[in-house]
KOLLUMRO-635493 format. One record per atom (N, C-alpha, C): residue number from 0; residue in one letter; chain; x, z, y. Coordinates in nm, 2 decimals, padded with zeros to 4 digits. Last residue first. Layout:
<dopas>
+-----+----+----+--------+--------+--------+
:   i : aa : ch :     c1 :     c3 :     c2 :
+-----+----+----+--------+--------+--------+
: NUM :  A :  A :      X :      Z :      Y :
...
+-----+----+----+--------+--------+--------+
</dopas>
This chain:
<dopas>
+-----+----+----+--------+--------+--------+
:   i : aa : ch :     c1 :     c3 :     c2 :
+-----+----+----+--------+--------+--------+
:  72 :  X :  A : -00.90 : -02.61 :  02.03 :
:  72 :  X :  A : -00.99 : -02.60 :  02.10 :
:  72 :  X :  A : -01.09 : -02.70 :  02.01 :
:  71 :  X :  A : -00.57 : -02.44 :  01.90 :
:  71 :  X :  A : -00.68 : -02.55 :  01.90 :
:  71 :  X :  A : -00.81 : -02.55 :  01.92 :
:  70 :  X :  A : -00.27 : -02.37 :  02.03 :
:  70 :  X :  A : -00.40 : -02.32 :  02.01 :
:  70 :  X :  A : -00.45 : -02.47 :  02.02 :
:  69 :  X :  A :  00.02 : -02.24 :  01.84 :
:  69 :  X :  A : -00.05 : -02.40 :  01.93 :
:  69 :  X :  A : -00.20 : -02.36 :  01.91 :
:  68 :  X :  A :  00.30 : -02.02 :  01.95 :
:  68 :  X :  A :  00.17 : -02.07 :  01.86 :
:  68 :  X :  A :  00.11 : -02.20 :  01.92 :
:  67 :  X :  A :  00.58 : -01.84 :  01.92 :
:  67 :  X :  A :  00.51 : -01.99 :  01.98 :
:  67 :  X :  A :  00.38 : -02.00 :  01.90 :
:  66 :  X :  A :  00.58 : -01.46 :  01.94 :
:  66 :  X :  A :  00.63 : -01.59 :  01.89 :
:  66 :  X :  A :  00.58 : -01.66 :  01.95 :
:  65 :  X :  A :  00.48 : -01.20 :  01.82 :
:  65 :  X :  A :  00.53 : -01.25 :  01.95 :
:  65 :  X :  A :  00.63 : -01.38 :  01.92 :
:  64 :  X :  A :  00.15 : -01.16 :  01.64 :
:  64 :  X :  A :  00.33 : -01.10 :  01.69 :
:  64 :  X :  A :  00.39 : -01.19 :  01.75 :
:  63 :  X :  A : -00.13 : -01.06 :  01.78 :
:  63 :  X :  A : -00.05 : -01.14 :  01.74 :
:  63 :  X :  A :  00.09 : -01.09 :  01.74 :
:  62 :  X :  A : -00.32 : -00.90 :  01.96 :
:  62 :  X :  A : -00.27 : -00.83 :  01.82 :
:  62 :  X :  A : -00.19 : -00.96 :  01.72 :
:  61 :  X :  A : -00.57 : -01.11 :  02.08 :
:  61 :  X :  A : -00.50 : -00.99 :  02.08 :
:  61 :  X :  A : -00.42 : -00.98 :  01.94 :
:  60 :  X :  A : -00.67 : -01.34 :  02.33 :
:  60 :  X :  A : -00.65 : -01.34 :  02.16 :
:  60 :  X :  A : -00.58 : -01.21 :  02.16 :
:  59 :  X :  A : -00.96 : -01.40 :  02.53 :
:  59 :  X :  A : -00.83 : -01.34 :  02.49 :
:  59 :  X :  A : -00.81 : -01.34 :  02.36 :
:  58 :  X :  A : -01.04 : -01.65 :  02.76 :
:  58 :  X :  A : -01.06 : -01.62 :  02.61 :
:  58 :  X :  A : -00.95 : -01.52 :  02.64 :
:  57 :  X :  A : -01.33 : -01.80 :  02.99 :
:  57 :  X :  A : -01.20 : -01.71 :  02.96 :
:  57 :  X :  A : -01.17 : -01.69 :  02.83 :
:  56 :  X :  A : -01.52 : -01.90 :  03.13 :
:  56 :  X :  A : -01.46 : -01.98 :  03.05 :
:  56 :  X :  A : -01.33 : -01.93 :  03.01 :
:  55 :  X :  A : -01.73 : -01.70 :  03.17 :
:  55 :  X :  A : -01.62 : -01.74 :  03.29 :
:  55 :  X :  A : -01.56 : -01.86 :  03.25 :
:  54 :  X :  A : -01.86 : -01.60 :  02.97 :
:  54 :  X :  A : -01.96 : -01.69 :  03.08 :
:  54 :  X :  A : -01.87 : -01.71 :  03.20 :
:  53 :  X :  A : -01.61 : -01.69 :  02.73 :
:  53 :  X :  A : -01.71 : -01.63 :  02.77 :
:  53 :  X :  A : -01.79 : -01.69 :  02.88 :
:  52 :  X :  A : -01.47 : -01.87 :  02.44 :
:  52 :  X :  A : -01.44 : -01.87 :  02.59 :
:  52 :  X :  A : -01.63 : -01.76 :  02.62 :
:  51 :  X :  A : -01.37 : -01.73 :  02.12 :
:  51 :  X :  A : -01.45 : -01.79 :  02.21 :
:  51 :  X :  A : -01.46 : -01.79 :  02.36 :
:  50 :  X :  A : -01.06 : -01.75 :  01.92 :
:  50 :  X :  A : -01.18 : -01.64 :  01.98 :
:  50 :  X :  A : -01.27 : -01.76 :  02.05 :
:  49 :  X :  A : -00.90 : -01.63 :  01.60 :
:  49 :  X :  A : -00.94 : -01.73 :  01.71 :
:  49 :  X :  A : -01.02 : -01.64 :  01.79 :
:  48 :  X :  A : -00.72 : -01.66 :  01.32 :
:  48 :  X :  A : -00.74 : -01.58 :  01.46 :
:  48 :  X :  A : -00.75 : -01.68 :  01.51 :
:  47 :  X :  A : -00.64 : -01.79 :  01.09 :
:  47 :  X :  A : -00.74 : -01.72 :  01.06 :
:  47 :  X :  A : -00.77 : -01.67 :  01.18 :
:  46 :  X :  A : -00.35 : -02.01 :  01.12 :
:  46 :  X :  A : -00.39 : -01.87 :  01.12 :
:  46 :  X :  A : -00.54 : -01.88 :  01.13 :
:  45 :  X :  A : -00.32 : -02.30 :  01.22 :
:  45 :  X :  A : -00.22 : -02.20 :  01.12 :
:  45 :  X :  A : -00.23 : -02.06 :  01.09 :
:  44 :  X :  A : -00.39 : -02.21 :  01.58 :
:  44 :  X :  A : -00.30 : -02.30 :  01.46 :
:  44 :  X :  A : -00.23 : -02.26 :  01.35 :
:  43 :  X :  A : -00.59 : -02.02 :  01.66 :
:  43 :  X :  A : -00.45 : -02.02 :  01.66 :
:  43 :  X :  A : -00.42 : -02.08 :  01.57 :
:  42 :  X :  A : -00.85 : -02.16 :  01.80 :
:  42 :  X :  A : -00.82 : -02.13 :  01.67 :
:  42 :  X :  A : -00.67 : -02.13 :  01.71 :
:  41 :  X :  A : -01.19 : -02.13 :  02.00 :
:  41 :  X :  A : -01.02 : -02.16 :  02.00 :
:  41 :  X :  A : -00.96 : -02.08 :  01.82 :
:  40 :  X :  A : -01.47 : -02.30 :  02.12 :
:  40 :  X :  A : -01.41 : -02.25 :  02.02 :
:  40 :  X :  A : -01.27 : -02.22 :  02.00 :
:  39 :  X :  A : -01.68 : -02.21 :  02.43 :
:  39 :  X :  A : -01.58 : -02.31 :  02.36 :
:  39 :  X :  A : -01.50 : -02.23 :  02.25 :
:  38 :  X :  A : -01.83 : -02.07 :  02.60 :
:  38 :  X :  A : -01.87 : -02.09 :  02.43 :
:  38 :  X :  A : -01.77 : -02.22 :  02.36 :
:  37 :  X :  A : -01.78 : -02.29 :  02.87 :
:  37 :  X :  A : -01.83 : -02.15 :  02.83 :
:  37 :  X :  A : -01.92 : -02.18 :  02.70 :
:  36 :  X :  A : -01.54 : -02.43 :  03.05 :
:  36 :  X :  A : -01.58 : -02.47 :  02.92 :
:  36 :  X :  A : -01.65 : -02.30 :  02.88 :
:  35 :  X :  A : -01.49 : -02.47 :  03.39 :
:  35 :  X :  A : -01.46 : -02.42 :  03.29 :
:  35 :  X :  A : -01.56 : -02.45 :  03.18 :
:  34 :  X :  A : -01.43 : -02.84 :  03.52 :
:  34 :  X :  A : -01.53 : -02.69 :  03.49 :
:  34 :  X :  A : -01.47 : -02.68 :  03.36 :
:  33 :  X :  A : -01.32 : -03.07 :  03.54 :
:  33 :  X :  A : -01.24 : -02.97 :  03.56 :
:  33 :  X :  A : -01.32 : -02.88 :  03.55 :
:  32 :  X :  A : -01.42 : -03.29 :  03.46 :
:  32 :  X :  A : -01.46 : -03.28 :  03.53 :
:  32 :  X :  A : -01.43 : -03.11 :  03.55 :
:  31 :  X :  A : -01.22 : -03.38 :  03.19 :
:  31 :  X :  A : -01.28 : -03.49 :  03.30 :
:  31 :  X :  A : -01.36 : -03.44 :  03.39 :
:  30 :  X :  A : -01.15 : -03.17 :  03.06 :
:  30 :  X :  A : -01.05 : -03.25 :  03.10 :
:  30 :  X :  A : -01.09 : -03.34 :  03.22 :
:  29 :  X :  A : -01.27 : -02.84 :  03.10 :
:  29 :  X :  A : -01.30 : -02.99 :  03.05 :
:  29 :  X :  A : -01.21 : -03.09 :  03.14 :
:  28 :  X :  A : -01.06 : -02.56 :  02.99 :
:  28 :  X :  A : -01.12 : -02.65 :  03.16 :
:  28 :  X :  A : -01.17 : -02.79 :  03.04 :
:  27 :  X :  A : -01.05 : -02.23 :  02.95 :
:  27 :  X :  A : -01.03 : -02.33 :  02.87 :
:  27 :  X :  A : -01.09 : -02.43 :  02.99 :
:  26 :  X :  A : -00.78 : -01.96 :  03.01 :
:  26 :  X :  A : -00.89 : -02.03 :  03.10 :
:  26 :  X :  A : -00.91 : -02.17 :  03.01 :
:  25 :  X :  A : -00.66 : -01.71 :  02.87 :
:  25 :  X :  A : -00.65 : -01.79 :  03.00 :
:  25 :  X :  A : -00.75 : -01.84 :  02.99 :
:  24 :  X :  A : -00.43 : -01.49 :  02.65 :
:  24 :  X :  A : -00.50 : -01.53 :  02.75 :
:  24 :  X :  A : -00.49 : -01.62 :  02.86 :
:  23 :  X :  A : -00.24 : -01.39 :  02.41 :
:  23 :  X :  A : -00.26 : -01.50 :  02.45 :
:  23 :  X :  A : -00.44 : -01.48 :  02.54 :
:  22 :  X :  A : -00.02 : -01.12 :  02.28 :
:  22 :  X :  A : -00.17 : -01.19 :  02.36 :
:  22 :  X :  A : -00.16 : -01.29 :  02.37 :
:  21 :  X :  A :  00.19 : -00.92 :  02.08 :
:  21 :  X :  A :  00.15 : -01.01 :  02.19 :
:  21 :  X :  A : -00.01 : -01.07 :  02.20 :
:  20 :  X :  A :  00.36 : -00.65 :  01.94 :
:  20 :  X :  A :  00.26 : -00.72 :  01.98 :
:  20 :  X :  A :  00.24 : -00.82 :  02.06 :
:  19 :  X :  A :  00.61 : -00.52 :  01.95 :
:  19 :  X :  A :  00.60 : -00.68 :  01.86 :
:  19 :  X :  A :  00.47 : -00.73 :  01.90 :
:  18 :  X :  A :  00.53 : -00.27 :  02.02 :
:  18 :  X :  A :  00.64 : -00.38 :  02.13 :
:  18 :  X :  A :  00.66 : -00.49 :  02.07 :
:  17 :  X :  A :  00.38 : -00.20 :  01.86 :
:  17 :  X :  A :  00.33 : -00.21 :  01.97 :
:  17 :  X :  A :  00.44 : -00.33 :  02.06 :
:  16 :  X :  A :  00.57 : -00.16 :  01.67 :
:  16 :  X :  A :  00.45 : -00.22 :  01.63 :
:  16 :  X :  A :  00.39 : -00.28 :  01.77 :
:  15 :  X :  A :  00.73 :  00.07 :  01.79 :
:  15 :  X :  A :  00.81 : -00.05 :  01.74 :
:  15 :  X :  A :  00.67 : -00.17 :  01.70 :
:  14 :  X :  A :  00.54 :  00.30 :  01.78 :
:  14 :  X :  A :  00.58 :  00.20 :  01.93 :
:  14 :  X :  A :  00.65 :  00.08 :  01.94 :
:  13 :  X :  A :  00.54 :  00.35 :  01.52 :
:  13 :  X :  A :  00.41 :  00.29 :  01.60 :
:  13 :  X :  A :  00.42 :  00.19 :  01.73 :
:  12 :  X :  A :  00.81 :  00.44 :  01.51 :
:  12 :  X :  A :  00.77 :  00.35 :  01.40 :
:  12 :  X :  A :  00.60 :  00.28 :  01.46 :
:  11 :  X :  A :  00.83 :  00.61 :  01.65 :
:  11 :  X :  A :  00.94 :  00.53 :  01.67 :
:  11 :  X :  A :  00.85 :  00.43 :  01.64 :
:  10 :  X :  A :  00.59 :  00.81 :  01.54 :
:  10 :  X :  A :  00.58 :  00.77 :  01.68 :
:  10 :  X :  A :  00.67 :  00.66 :  01.72 :
:   9 :  X :  A :  00.70 :  00.86 :  01.27 :
:   9 :  X :  A :  00.57 :  00.79 :  01.31 :
:   9 :  X :  A :  00.59 :  00.73 :  01.42 :
:   8 :  X :  A :  00.94 :  01.01 :  01.36 :
:   8 :  X :  A :  00.96 :  00.88 :  01.30 :
:   8 :  X :  A :  00.81 :  00.83 :  01.31 :
:   7 :  X :  A :  00.82 :  01.25 :  01.50 :
:   7 :  X :  A :  00.89 :  01.15 :  01.56 :
:   7 :  X :  A :  00.93 :  01.05 :  01.50 :
:   6 :  X :  A :  00.68 :  01.34 :  01.26 :
:   6 :  X :  A :  00.63 :  01.29 :  01.38 :
:   6 :  X :  A :  00.69 :  01.21 :  01.49 :
:   5 :  X :  A :  00.91 :  01.43 :  01.09 :
:   5 :  X :  A :  00.80 :  01.30 :  01.05 :
:   5 :  X :  A :  00.73 :  01.25 :  01.18 :
:   4 :  X :  A :  01.04 :  01.59 :  01.26 :
:   4 :  X :  A :  01.09 :  01.48 :  01.23 :
:   4 :  X :  A :  00.98 :  01.36 :  01.17 :
:   3 :  X :  A :  00.83 :  01.79 :  01.25 :
:   3 :  X :  A :  00.91 :  01.73 :  01.37 :
:   3 :  X :  A :  00.94 :  01.59 :  01.37 :
:   2 :  X :  A :  00.81 :  01.89 :  00.97 :
:   2 :  X :  A :  00.69 :  01.83 :  01.06 :
:   2 :  X :  A :  00.74 :  01.76 :  01.16 :
:   1 :  X :  A :  01.12 :  01.79 :  00.80 :
:   1 :  X :  A :  01.00 :  01.85 :  00.88 :
:   1 :  X :  A :  00.92 :  01.82 :  00.94 :
:   0 :  X :  A :  01.13 :  01.66 :  00.44 :
:   0 :  X :  A :  01.14 :  01.63 :  00.58 :
:   0 :  X :  A :  01.08 :  01.74 :  00.68 :
+-----+----+----+--------+--------+--------+
</dopas>
């Protein structure tokens, strides 16, 4: 296989991987006070993937495969 064909194959393979990548981001609010929760821990149910909310209550989970997920707080 020529170097050009190999590079083209690797480029397509990497692009396909990025196209299937998904992310979840948002804010976590207290259901009683409606204030954002700082430092709340989240987990994607059934995985070891998670995140914590930052100073403004937001979170960002990356490198997920496309699909439907349940977030546990």
